[in-house]
C-alpha positions in Angstrom: -19.1 13.0 1.5 -21.7 10.3 1.9 -25.2 11.4 1.3 -27.0 8.5 3.0 -26.9 7.0 6.5 -23.8 5.0 7.4 -23.8 1.2 8.1 -21.3 0.2 10.8 -20.7 -3.6 10.7 -17.5 -3.6 12.8 -19.3 -5.0 15.9 -21.1 -7.8 13.9 -19.3 -11.0 14.7 -21.0 -13.2 12.1 -20.1 -12.9 8.4 -23.5 -14.2 7.6 -25.2 -11.5 9.6 -23.0 -8.8 8.2 -23.8 -9.9 4.6 -27.6 -9.9 5.4 -27.3 -6.4 6.9 -25.4 -5.1 3.9 -27.9 -6.6 1.5 -30.8 -4.9 3.4 -28.9 -1.6 3.6 -28.2 -1.5 -0.2 -31.9 -2.3 -0.8 -33.5 -0.1 1.8 -31.3 2.9 1.9 -29.7 3.0 -1.6 -32.7 1.5 -3.4 -30.3 -1.0 -5.2 -31.1 -4.6 -6.2 -28.5 -6.7 -4.4 -28.3 -10.5 -4.4 -27.2 -12.3 -1.3 -25.3 -15.6 -1.9 -24.8 -18.2 0.7 -21.4 -19.9 0.8 -22.8 -22.8 -1.2 -24.2 -20.4 -3.9 -21.0 -18.4 -4.0 -19.0 -21.7 -4.4 -21.2 -22.7 -7.4 -20.9 -19.2 -8.9 -17.2 -18.3 -8.5 -15.6 -21.2 -6.6 -15.2 -19.6 -3.1 -17.2 -20.6 0.0 -18.0 -17.2 1.5 -21.1 -15.1 2.1 -21.3 -12.7 -0.9 -23.4 -9.6 -1.7 -23.6 -8.9 -5.5 -25.0 -5.7 -6.8 -24.1 -5.3 -10.5 -26.5 -2.5 -11.3 -25.1 -0.2 -8.5 -22.2 2.2 -8.3 -19.3 0.9 -10.3 -16.6 -0.5 -8.0 -18.7 -0.1 -4.9 -17.3 -3.3 -3.4 -13.7 -2.1 -3.9 -14.4 1.2 -2.2 -16.3 -0.4 0.7 -13.4 -2.9 1.3 -10.9 -0.1 1.4 -13.0 2.1 3.7 -13.8 4.5 0.9 -16.9 6.1 -0.3 -18.7 5.0 -3.5 -20.7 8.2 -3.5 -17.5 10.2 -3.6 -16.3 7.7 -6.3 -13.1 6.7 -4.7 -11.1 6.5 -1.5 -10.5 9.7 0.2 -9.6 10.5 3.8 -12.1 13.4 3.6 -15.0 11.2 2.4 -17.3 9.5 4.8 -17.5 5.8 4.0 -21.0 4.5 3.6 -20.1 1.1 5.2 -17.6 0.4 7.9 -16.3 -3.2 7.6 -14.3 -5.8 9.4 -13.3 -7.1 12.8 -11.4 -10.1 14.1 -14.0 -12.6 12.9 -14.3 -11.6 9.2 -13.3 -9.0 6.6 -14.8 -7.7 3.4 -13.1 -8.6 0.1 -14.4 -7.9 -3.4 -14.2 -10.6 -6.0 -15.2 -8.3 -8.8 -15.8 -4.5 -8.4 -19.5 -4.9 -8.0 -19.6 -7.4 -5.1 -18.3 -8.0 -1.6 -17.4 -11.3 0.0 -17.5 -11.7 3.8 -14.4 -13.8 4.5 -14.3 -15.5 7.9 -10.9 -15.4 9.7 -9.7 -18.4 11.7 -8.8 -17.4 15.2 -6.7 -19.7 17.3 -7.9 -20.4 20.8 -5.3 -19.1 23.2 
């Protein structure tokens, strides 16, 4: 079970805003030391142009658990565990590059 307040990003339409909110959440609630990368910085670092939150000194595999809807406090995915962060909508989704980061990948929606 999560021991901290939950961050719900499902209604945040902007990948940039979601990345900023996650960065602040990790810093303010979990007292972690995240780094926010712009798409340009992410491209220079790993070759992808997405907003990226990197937090290497935090829970191992936190980005993987967050992307799957799992709990890093419970150390894995469990239907019984409360996820700390709720991700994704029709505009973007969360995807880890490594286990200690999360990229916010914008989806391309066709105008109908």
